[in-house]
C-alpha positions in Angstrom: 43.1 5.8 27.6 39.8 5.9 25.8 36.5 5.0 27.4 34.2 2.9 25.2 30.8 4.3 24.8 27.8 2.0 24.7 26.5 1.5 21.2 23.5 3.7 20.2 22.3 0.7 18.2 19.8 -1.9 19.5 21.3 -5.3 19.8 18.8 -7.3 17.6 18.9 -11.0 16.9 19.0 -12.5 13.4 15.8 -11.8 11.4 12.9 -12.1 11.2 11.6 -9.7 13.8 9.5 -6.5 13.7 10.3 -2.8 13.8 7.9 -0.1 14.8 9.1 3.3 13.4 7.6 6.3 15.2 8.4 9.6 13.4 7.2 12.8 15.1 7.4 16.5 15.2 7.3 17.9 18.8 5.5 20.9 20.1 7.4 23.7 21.8 8.6 23.2 25.4 9.1 20.0 27.4 5.7 20.0 29.2 6.6 16.7 30.9 7.7 15.0 27.7 11.2 14.1 28.7 10.2 12.3 31.9 7.4 10.4 30.1 9.6 9.4 27.2 12.3 8.0 29.6 9.6 6.1 31.5 8.1 4.7 28.4 11.5 3.6 27.0 12.3 1.8 30.3 8.8 0.2 30.4 9.0 -1.0 26.8 12.3 -2.7 27.4 10.6 -4.7 30.3 7.8 -6.0 27.9 8.0 -9.6 26.7 9.3 -9.6 23.1 10.9 -6.2 23.2 14.4 -6.4 21.6 15.5 -2.8 22.0 15.1 0.6 20.6 17.0 3.5 18.9 16.0 7.1 19.0 17.1 10.5 17.7 15.7 14.0 17.6 17.0 17.1 15.8 17.1 20.7 17.0 13.8 21.5 15.1 11.9 18.8 17.0 11.7 16.1 14.3 12.5 12.7 15.8 12.5 9.0 14.9 12.3 6.1 17.3 12.7 2.5 16.1 11.6 -0.2 18.5 12.3 -3.8 17.7 10.0 -6.7 18.6 10.3 -10.5 18.5 6.8 -10.9 17.0 3.7 -9.1 16.1 1.8 -10.3 19.2 4.4 -8.6 21.4 4.2 -5.3 19.7 0.4 -5.4 19.8 0.5 -6.2 23.5 2.7 -3.1 24.1 0.2 -0.9 22.2 -2.4 -1.9 24.9 -0.3 -1.4 28.1 -2.2 1.1 30.2 0.7 3.4 30.9 1.5 3.5 27.2 -2.1 4.3 26.3 -2.0 7.2 28.7 1.3 8.4 27.1 -0.3 8.1 23.7 -3.2 10.3 24.8 -0.9 12.9 26.3 1.2 12.9 23.2 -1.8 13.8 21.0 -2.9 16.5 23.6 0.4 18.1 24.5 3.6 16.9 22.9 3.2 16.3 19.1 2.3 18.5 16.2 2.3 15.4 14.0 3.4 11.8 14.1 3.4 8.8 11.9 3.8 5.1 12.8 5.1 2.4 10.5 5.3 -1.3 11.3 7.4 -3.7 9.2 8.8 -7.2 9.4 12.6 -7.2 9.2 13.7 -9.9 6.8 17.3 -9.0 6.4 19.8 -7.0 8.5 23.5 -6.3 8.3 26.0 -3.9 9.8 29.4 -2.4 9.4 31.8 -1.4 12.1 35.0 0.5 11.1 37.1 -1.0 13.9 36.3 -4.5 12.7 36.9 -3.4 9.1 34.2 -5.6 7.6 30.5 -5.8 7.0 28.5 -8.6 8.6 25.4 -10.3 7.4 25.2 -8.9 3.8 
């Protein structure tokens, strides 16, 4: 009997919506990063307009997190949340060698799932 794993993909609605792509290179060591990253992920999901997130990091410290937002106002409000501002400051001081943020409006989205055998939304 197999146990279904939760999908690593955010469950986003039909477009349009916004994506914030945060690409980063970490410094050595955790230095409190793991706990803060978990806290920020949970807090973001509680914000009005947050649709979900997807995140991955390789062994060399390069990571990408995509967070999805219903509208531009929601993502701008998240940028100003006090705890998030503190995490941003600590990120620049302790956790990141480099990062880049990109924001885009998603106009079209589609997916493929092998079990279903078909693409959806193309």
